[in-house]
MARGUKOL-645793 format. One record per residue (C-alpha): x, y, z. Coordinates in nm, 3 decimals, padded with zeros to 5 digits. Example, Ala and Ser with C-alpha at 12.3 -4.5 7.8 and 13.67 -1.06 7.14 Angstrom:
REM residues 2
+---------+---------+---------+
:      px :      py :      pz :
+---------+---------+---------+
:  01.230 : -00.450 :  00.780 :
:  01.367 : -00.106 :  00.714 :
+---------+---------+---------+
//
This chain:
REM residues 435
+---------+---------+---------+
:      px :      py :      pz :
+---------+---------+---------+
: -03.547 : -07.650 :  10.258 :
: -03.768 : -07.959 :  10.273 :
: -04.131 : -07.924 :  10.379 :
: -04.230 : -08.269 :  10.504 :
: -04.476 : -08.443 :  10.729 :
: -04.273 : -08.632 :  10.986 :
: -04.416 : -08.881 :  11.238 :
: -04.222 : -08.968 :  11.552 :
: -04.335 : -09.296 :  11.712 :
: -04.208 : -09.275 :  12.068 :
: -04.276 : -08.903 :  12.078 :
: -04.381 : -08.917 :  12.443 :
: -04.080 : -09.116 :  12.569 :
: -03.801 : -09.006 :  12.801 :
: -03.580 : -08.943 :  12.496 :
: -03.839 : -08.743 :  12.303 :
: -03.769 : -08.399 :  12.452 :
: -03.402 : -08.427 :  12.358 :
: -03.491 : -08.554 :  12.012 :
: -03.719 : -08.259 :  11.946 :
: -03.451 : -08.023 :  12.075 :
: -03.218 : -08.178 :  11.815 :
: -03.480 : -08.139 :  11.545 :
: -03.538 : -07.772 :  11.626 :
: -03.161 : -07.710 :  11.627 :
: -03.167 : -07.778 :  11.255 :
: -03.526 : -07.667 :  11.210 :
: -03.436 : -07.423 :  10.933 :
: -03.370 : -07.728 :  10.715 :
: -03.733 : -07.833 :  10.761 :
: -03.914 : -07.499 :  10.792 :
: -04.279 : -07.528 :  10.699 :
: -04.293 : -07.893 :  10.805 :
: -04.533 : -08.076 :  11.035 :
: -04.423 : -08.312 :  11.313 :
: -04.669 : -08.562 :  11.458 :
: -04.571 : -08.702 :  11.796 :
: -04.719 : -09.050 :  11.847 :
: -04.720 : -09.245 :  12.173 :
: -04.945 : -09.424 :  12.423 :
: -04.939 : -09.160 :  12.699 :
: -05.121 : -08.836 :  12.613 :
: -04.989 : -08.661 :  12.923 :
: -04.621 : -08.704 :  12.834 :
: -04.699 : -08.625 :  12.470 :
: -04.838 : -08.287 :  12.578 :
: -04.520 : -08.208 :  12.772 :
: -04.297 : -08.285 :  12.471 :
: -04.531 : -08.094 :  12.240 :
: -04.515 : -07.784 :  12.464 :
: -04.135 : -07.791 :  12.475 :
: -04.117 : -07.842 :  12.098 :
: -04.357 : -07.559 :  12.015 :
: -04.172 : -07.316 :  12.241 :
: -03.834 : -07.411 :  12.095 :
: -03.972 : -07.360 :  11.743 :
: -04.118 : -07.023 :  11.837 :
: -03.792 : -06.909 :  11.999 :
: -03.607 : -06.990 :  11.677 :
: -03.866 : -06.823 :  11.455 :
: -03.954 : -07.151 :  11.285 :
: -04.274 : -07.236 :  11.103 :
: -04.301 : -07.594 :  11.225 :
: -04.633 : -07.739 :  11.341 :
: -04.622 : -07.996 :  11.622 :
: -04.928 : -08.215 :  11.685 :
: -04.983 : -08.518 :  11.906 :
: -05.193 : -08.834 :  11.890 :
: -05.230 : -09.172 :  12.055 :
: -05.384 : -09.305 :  11.731 :
: -05.081 : -09.439 :  11.543 :
: -05.257 : -09.504 :  11.213 :
: -05.413 : -09.158 :  11.210 :
: -05.080 : -08.995 :  11.289 :
: -04.906 : -09.179 :  11.005 :
: -05.146 : -09.065 :  10.733 :
: -04.966 : -08.907 :  10.436 :
: -04.630 : -08.890 :  10.615 :
: -04.305 : -08.853 :  10.423 :
: -04.081 : -08.971 :  10.706 :
: -04.136 : -09.193 :  11.010 :
: -03.893 : -09.203 :  11.304 :
: -03.929 : -09.498 :  11.542 :
: -03.781 : -09.514 :  11.891 :
: -03.996 : -09.713 :  12.131 :
: -03.955 : -09.972 :  12.406 :
: -04.238 : -10.231 :  12.446 :
: -04.279 : -10.304 :  12.814 :
: -04.072 : -10.003 :  12.916 :
: -03.771 : -10.020 :  13.144 :
: -03.954 : -10.281 :  13.351 :
: -03.918 : -10.522 :  13.057 :
: -03.554 : -10.424 :  13.020 :
: -03.500 : -10.516 :  13.384 :
: -03.628 : -10.867 :  13.308 :
: -03.401 : -10.886 :  13.003 :
: -03.102 : -10.800 :  13.219 :
: -03.182 : -11.004 :  13.530 :
: -03.331 : -11.335 :  13.413 :
: -03.029 : -11.448 :  13.203 :
: -02.799 : -11.400 :  13.503 :
: -02.985 : -11.679 :  13.683 :
: -02.891 : -11.910 :  13.395 :
: -02.521 : -11.819 :  13.401 :
: -02.547 : -11.587 :  13.099 :
: -02.489 : -11.213 :  13.059 :
: -02.808 : -11.006 :  13.074 :
: -02.786 : -10.701 :  12.848 :
: -03.022 : -10.470 :  12.658 :
: -02.919 : -10.556 :  12.300 :
: -02.687 : -10.858 :  12.338 :
: -02.757 : -11.223 :  12.421 :
: -03.097 : -11.333 :  12.554 :
: -03.188 : -10.980 :  12.666 :
: -03.138 : -10.836 :  12.319 :
: -03.313 : -11.137 :  12.170 :
: -03.632 : -11.077 :  12.369 :
: -03.622 : -10.705 :  12.306 :
: -03.615 : -10.790 :  11.936 :
: -03.916 : -11.020 :  11.970 :
: -04.115 : -10.749 :  12.149 :
: -04.005 : -10.465 :  11.924 :
: -04.072 : -10.652 :  11.600 :
: -04.418 : -10.753 :  11.721 :
: -04.500 : -10.380 :  11.729 :
: -04.300 : -10.299 :  11.414 :
: -04.508 : -10.540 :  11.204 :
: -04.813 : -10.329 :  11.284 :
: -04.629 : -10.006 :  11.209 :
: -04.516 : -10.138 :  10.872 :
: -04.866 : -10.254 :  10.786 :
: -05.001 : -09.909 :  10.872 :
: -04.730 : -09.739 :  10.667 :
: -04.794 : -09.959 :  10.364 :
: -05.160 : -09.860 :  10.377 :
: -05.163 : -09.491 :  10.480 :
: -04.815 : -09.357 :  10.385 :
: -04.671 : -09.608 :  10.133 :
: -04.419 : -09.357 :  09.997 :
: -04.270 : -09.273 :  10.336 :
: -03.922 : -09.369 :  10.455 :
: -03.861 : -09.538 :  10.790 :
: -03.580 : -09.403 :  11.009 :
: -03.536 : -09.650 :  11.293 :
: -03.372 : -09.611 :  11.633 :
: -03.563 : -09.887 :  11.811 :
: -03.325 : -10.149 :  11.950 :
: -03.185 : -10.389 :  11.859 :
: -03.166 : -10.179 :  11.544 :
: -02.990 : -10.441 :  11.329 :
: -03.250 : -10.707 :  11.407 :
: -03.535 : -10.463 :  11.340 :
: -03.393 : -10.357 :  11.005 :
: -03.307 : -10.715 :  10.910 :
: -03.671 : -10.818 :  10.940 :
: -03.823 : -10.506 :  10.783 :
: -03.591 : -10.494 :  10.481 :
: -03.657 : -10.862 :  10.414 :
: -04.035 : -10.844 :  10.442 :
: -04.136 : -10.494 :  10.332 :
: -04.066 : -10.255 :  10.046 :
: -04.073 : -09.955 :  10.281 :
: -03.727 : -09.790 :  10.249 :
: -03.567 : -09.845 :  10.590 :
: -03.251 : -09.714 :  10.755 :
: -03.147 : -09.780 :  11.114 :
: -02.905 : -09.571 :  11.317 :
: -02.656 : -09.582 :  11.602 :
: -02.392 : -09.325 :  11.697 :
: -02.175 : -09.605 :  11.835 :
: -01.896 : -09.599 :  11.574 :
: -01.870 : -09.220 :  11.593 :
: -01.872 : -09.192 :  11.972 :
: -01.667 : -09.503 :  12.052 :
: -01.388 : -09.432 :  11.805 :
: -01.362 : -09.073 :  11.926 :
: -01.344 : -09.209 :  12.280 :
: -01.026 : -09.403 :  12.204 :
: -00.853 : -09.085 :  12.088 :
: -00.970 : -08.892 :  12.395 :
: -00.850 : -09.169 :  12.625 :
: -00.507 : -09.152 :  12.462 :
: -00.494 : -08.776 :  12.526 :
: -00.531 : -08.692 :  12.156 :
: -00.776 : -08.475 :  11.962 :
: -01.073 : -08.688 :  11.846 :
: -01.125 : -08.451 :  11.553 :
: -00.791 : -08.560 :  11.408 :
: -00.876 : -08.932 :  11.414 :
: -00.979 : -09.069 :  11.076 :
: -01.150 : -09.398 :  11.165 :
: -01.394 : -09.605 :  10.961 :
: -01.581 : -09.900 :  11.112 :
: -01.762 : -10.178 :  10.927 :
: -01.953 : -10.487 :  11.035 :
: -02.280 : -10.514 :  11.225 :
: -02.446 : -10.274 :  11.465 :
: -02.277 : -10.321 :  11.803 :
: -02.044 : -10.555 :  11.617 :
: -01.805 : -10.348 :  11.402 :
: -01.429 : -10.306 :  11.372 :
: -01.222 : -10.030 :  11.214 :
: -01.065 : -10.099 :  10.877 :
: -00.903 : -09.756 :  10.880 :
: -00.769 : -09.582 :  11.192 :
: -00.532 : -09.296 :  11.111 :
: -00.429 : -09.006 :  11.329 :
: -00.289 : -08.722 :  11.120 :
: -00.213 : -08.981 :  10.853 :
: -00.034 : -09.224 :  11.086 :
: -00.152 : -09.559 :  11.224 :
: -00.339 : -09.483 :  11.548 :
: -00.298 : -09.827 :  11.710 :
:  00.070 : -09.780 :  11.809 :
: -00.028 : -09.442 :  11.959 :
: -00.299 : -09.613 :  12.163 :
: -00.048 : -09.876 :  12.277 :
:  00.198 : -09.606 :  12.382 :
: -00.073 : -09.429 :  12.582 :
: -00.167 : -09.760 :  12.749 :
:  00.193 : -09.829 :  12.851 :
:  00.239 : -09.473 :  12.976 :
: -00.074 : -09.493 :  13.189 :
:  00.029 : -09.836 :  13.319 :
:  00.368 : -09.709 :  13.430 :
:  00.246 : -09.389 :  13.597 :
: -00.054 : -09.552 :  13.768 :
: -00.322 : -09.379 :  13.559 :
: -00.445 : -09.711 :  13.424 :
: -00.597 : -09.786 :  13.763 :
: -00.820 : -09.482 :  13.718 :
: -00.957 : -09.615 :  13.387 :
: -01.299 : -09.781 :  13.400 :
: -01.287 : -10.160 :  13.362 :
: -01.485 : -10.149 :  13.036 :
: -01.254 : -09.890 :  12.879 :
: -00.945 : -10.080 :  12.989 :
: -01.085 : -10.396 :  12.828 :
: -01.165 : -10.218 :  12.502 :
: -00.822 : -10.056 :  12.477 :
: -00.650 : -10.388 :  12.544 :
: -00.869 : -10.555 :  12.282 :
: -00.795 : -10.282 :  12.028 :
: -00.420 : -10.315 :  12.080 :
: -00.425 : -10.695 :  12.054 :
: -00.662 : -10.703 :  11.756 :
: -00.495 : -10.404 :  11.585 :
: -00.839 : -10.260 :  11.516 :
: -01.079 : -10.042 :  11.716 :
: -01.370 : -10.254 :  11.839 :
: -01.733 : -10.171 :  11.901 :
: -01.805 : -10.118 :  12.270 :
: -02.020 : -10.432 :  12.272 :
: -01.745 : -10.674 :  12.173 :
: -01.636 : -10.676 :  12.535 :
: -01.933 : -10.905 :  12.610 :
: -01.785 : -11.169 :  12.380 :
: -01.411 : -11.129 :  12.449 :
: -01.442 : -11.078 :  12.826 :
: -01.756 : -11.280 :  12.893 :
: -01.667 : -11.433 :  13.230 :
: -01.527 : -11.110 :  13.369 :
: -01.837 : -10.910 :  13.276 :
: -02.076 : -11.180 :  13.393 :
: -01.921 : -11.167 :  13.740 :
: -01.938 : -10.787 :  13.745 :
: -02.308 : -10.793 :  13.654 :
: -02.377 : -11.067 :  13.907 :
: -02.208 : -10.868 :  14.184 :
: -02.371 : -10.536 :  14.096 :
: -02.665 : -10.461 :  14.333 :
: -02.879 : -10.310 :  14.054 :
: -02.917 : -10.359 :  13.681 :
: -02.878 : -10.078 :  13.429 :
: -03.256 : -10.071 :  13.387 :
: -03.305 : -10.016 :  13.760 :
: -03.051 : -09.733 :  13.753 :
: -03.242 : -09.565 :  13.469 :
: -03.581 : -09.617 :  13.633 :
: -03.451 : -09.437 :  13.942 :
: -03.381 : -09.131 :  13.722 :
: -03.705 : -09.129 :  13.521 :
: -03.911 : -08.924 :  13.773 :
: -03.646 : -08.650 :  13.768 :
: -03.636 : -08.652 :  13.386 :
: -04.008 : -08.578 :  13.373 :
: -03.991 : -08.326 :  13.657 :
: -03.725 : -08.141 :  13.455 :
: -03.923 : -08.159 :  13.131 :
: -04.237 : -08.027 :  13.301 :
: -04.041 : -07.741 :  13.456 :
: -03.890 : -07.645 :  13.122 :
: -04.223 : -07.676 :  12.941 :
: -04.357 : -07.391 :  13.154 :
: -04.072 : -07.156 :  13.064 :
: -04.095 : -06.914 :  12.774 :
: -03.782 : -07.068 :  12.622 :
: -03.703 : -07.421 :  12.747 :
: -03.339 : -07.509 :  12.815 :
: -03.286 : -07.881 :  12.867 :
: -03.013 : -07.979 :  13.111 :
: -02.816 : -08.276 :  12.966 :
: -02.770 : -08.414 :  13.318 :
: -03.146 : -08.428 :  13.369 :
: -03.240 : -08.547 :  13.020 :
: -03.244 : -08.909 :  12.910 :
: -02.945 : -08.957 :  12.683 :
: -02.859 : -08.585 :  12.681 :
: -03.010 : -08.314 :  12.464 :
: -02.909 : -08.418 :  12.113 :
: -03.096 : -08.745 :  12.092 :
: -03.144 : -08.945 :  11.770 :
: -02.946 : -08.672 :  11.595 :
: -02.792 : -08.905 :  11.337 :
: -03.136 : -08.996 :  11.200 :
: -03.223 : -08.628 :  11.172 :
: -02.895 : -08.559 :  10.989 :
: -02.967 : -08.836 :  10.739 :
: -03.327 : -08.716 :  10.701 :
: -03.190 : -08.374 :  10.614 :
: -02.939 : -08.528 :  10.368 :
: -03.218 : -08.715 :  10.187 :
: -03.496 : -08.458 :  10.178 :
: -03.259 : -08.167 :  10.106 :
: -03.032 : -08.371 :  09.874 :
: -02.715 : -08.288 :  10.069 :
: -02.496 : -08.558 :  09.911 :
: -02.323 : -08.645 :  10.239 :
: -02.162 : -08.951 :  10.397 :
: -02.308 : -09.088 :  10.722 :
: -02.303 : -09.407 :  10.929 :
: -02.609 : -09.618 :  10.848 :
: -02.747 : -09.968 :  10.896 :
: -02.877 : -10.099 :  10.562 :
: -02.861 : -10.419 :  10.354 :
: -02.502 : -10.496 :  10.257 :
: -02.547 : -10.523 :  09.878 :
: -02.183 : -10.624 :  09.827 :
: -02.021 : -10.347 :  10.031 :
: -01.859 : -10.592 :  10.278 :
: -01.753 : -10.887 :  10.065 :
: -01.737 : -11.140 :  10.352 :
: -02.105 : -11.089 :  10.441 :
: -02.426 : -11.178 :  10.253 :
: -02.583 : -10.913 :  10.033 :
: -02.915 : -10.919 :  10.220 :
: -02.762 : -10.896 :  10.567 :
: -02.813 : -10.556 :  10.731 :
: -02.470 : -10.414 :  10.809 :
: -02.331 : -10.102 :  10.973 :
: -02.104 : -09.890 :  10.758 :
: -02.078 : -09.549 :  10.597 :
: -02.308 : -09.468 :  10.308 :
: -02.349 : -09.189 :  10.055 :
: -02.680 : -09.013 :  10.118 :
: -02.875 : -08.800 :  09.872 :
: -03.233 : -08.759 :  09.749 :
: -03.229 : -09.118 :  09.622 :
: -03.154 : -09.264 :  09.965 :
: -02.842 : -09.448 :  10.083 :
: -02.568 : -09.611 :  09.878 :
: -02.340 : -09.830 :  10.098 :
: -01.972 : -09.751 :  10.039 :
: -01.702 : -10.016 :  10.018 :
: -01.430 : -09.949 :  10.275 :
: -01.225 : -10.267 :  10.262 :
: -01.247 : -10.613 :  10.414 :
: -01.290 : -10.724 :  10.771 :
: -00.960 : -10.863 :  10.906 :
: -00.977 : -11.241 :  10.889 :
: -00.893 : -11.289 :  11.256 :
: -01.197 : -11.077 :  11.347 :
: -01.452 : -11.172 :  11.082 :
: -01.551 : -11.510 :  11.232 :
: -01.743 : -11.367 :  11.527 :
: -01.905 : -11.102 :  11.307 :
: -02.026 : -11.372 :  11.069 :
: -02.161 : -11.577 :  11.359 :
: -02.349 : -11.275 :  11.492 :
: -02.477 : -11.214 :  11.140 :
: -02.630 : -11.563 :  11.126 :
: -02.790 : -11.505 :  11.466 :
: -02.924 : -11.171 :  11.341 :
: -03.085 : -11.333 :  11.038 :
: -03.237 : -11.624 :  11.234 :
: -03.376 : -11.398 :  11.507 :
: -03.531 : -11.154 :  11.259 :
: -03.708 : -11.440 :  11.081 :
: -03.831 : -11.599 :  11.403 :
: -03.958 : -11.266 :  11.536 :
: -04.137 : -11.174 :  11.214 :
: -04.322 : -11.497 :  11.140 :
: -04.164 : -11.788 :  11.328 :
: -04.272 : -12.027 :  11.601 :
: -04.144 : -12.103 :  11.951 :
: -03.927 : -12.375 :  11.798 :
: -03.775 : -12.132 :  11.547 :
: -03.708 : -11.882 :  11.821 :
: -03.528 : -12.135 :  12.041 :
: -03.305 : -12.231 :  11.746 :
: -03.221 : -11.864 :  11.692 :
: -03.146 : -11.805 :  12.059 :
: -02.922 : -12.113 :  12.076 :
: -02.718 : -11.971 :  11.787 :
: -02.622 : -11.662 :  11.987 :
: -02.253 : -11.678 :  12.088 :
: -02.341 : -11.594 :  12.449 :
: -02.578 : -11.894 :  12.469 :
: -02.453 : -12.176 :  12.244 :
: -02.666 : -12.440 :  12.414 :
: -03.006 : -12.574 :  12.314 :
: -03.078 : -12.677 :  12.673 :
: -02.999 : -12.332 :  12.808 :
: -03.180 : -12.165 :  12.519 :
: -03.500 : -12.359 :  12.584 :
: -03.493 : -12.298 :  12.961 :
: -03.421 : -11.929 :  12.909 :
: -03.678 : -11.896 :  12.636 :
: -03.964 : -12.044 :  12.834 :
: -03.893 : -11.836 :  13.144 :
: -03.847 : -11.511 :  12.953 :
: -04.140 : -11.570 :  12.717 :
: -04.366 : -11.622 :  13.018 :
: -04.235 : -11.301 :  13.176 :
: -04.294 : -11.105 :  12.853 :
: -04.610 : -11.278 :  12.731 :
: -04.811 : -10.953 :  12.729 :
: -04.581 : -10.818 :  12.457 :
: -04.538 : -11.128 :  12.238 :
: -04.756 : -11.281 :  11.966 :
: -04.935 : -11.607 :  12.051 :
: -04.732 : -11.803 :  11.792 :
: -04.415 : -11.750 :  12.001 :
: -04.565 : -11.867 :  12.329 :
: -04.647 : -12.234 :  12.260 :
+---------+---------+---------+
//
């Protein structure tokens, strides 16, 4: 088992209790390790620490859990750093989702102008984290879950030598969801997605060795004829239709590009944004965590825990694969290095990689279908431009990057959006991006 010092930036967030529950579930793989929870709020840190310590004790684990609001101090001599933070909180997310709607554009957490400004805020913080790591734990690896993960990793891998991997369960969960929707066993679906984070397509989709797409089409037609299709959520219906027409299983987020007008109207008509819905649940999350922290053995209720109780699990699995040399294959977001031939080598892509003590080796899985690769390439250019603007660019660079996003595609709209959103988020942006 690996004995490591592991820092978790975001260790006092609404997701942290579930993340630490995930970590303790496989705690035997890290017995003898130390976890440092780092965040801005000491009160919430103490709650997560208490839950973590009790879970470790219940499992008979020798894992020390400490807390600090001093990021640099917490990072000293770490082997691994997990990042999952949200500058400006859900209040900032609300602005990301609501302001674009006034300009006739979809407002979303990781896509379009909303995702763009989350990247600017997140990378402003990440630059400081990387600087600290280079100085106080230069041999550590960065395991990133901070959104938009592809934009974060794009900037960090270009401008730092810190080994960096970003994660998203999207390809695993979404592909399994197609099988479940069709009334089939997700465990029997052999699907492999490649592309960008929130922008991938399957290049293999076999169910017990047979092409899954005709099976999905049959299920769609059956549900249409018997009236079950009406019970399907609009977003799932859209994704299934897109998969059948494209003959490939799409990332959940492609619906924003292939059904733009339909989704814009839905968001415009909805009385609350997703951020507002989450904010309404936050008090109950913390009430639940505090209740469980007082029990001898905490038991987190998925319905009262942000994101469930196995949060950021993919990063922990890959951490285990590296530090315990498991030689396993996992979904990762890393520089392409020739794995997807249609995309640049230095572009951060989402695909499966072989993971061992040396890190991640991206695995070639085939080519993106030509009829689908154009949008992926366009999003890749936007990813690169945004990462550069966020890391060291100016207001002018940022507007160019925003205008390149497929949901914007207008310099006039980009500039109007940029100035309004930059003013709203000025407390979380560097001065160079404000003027």
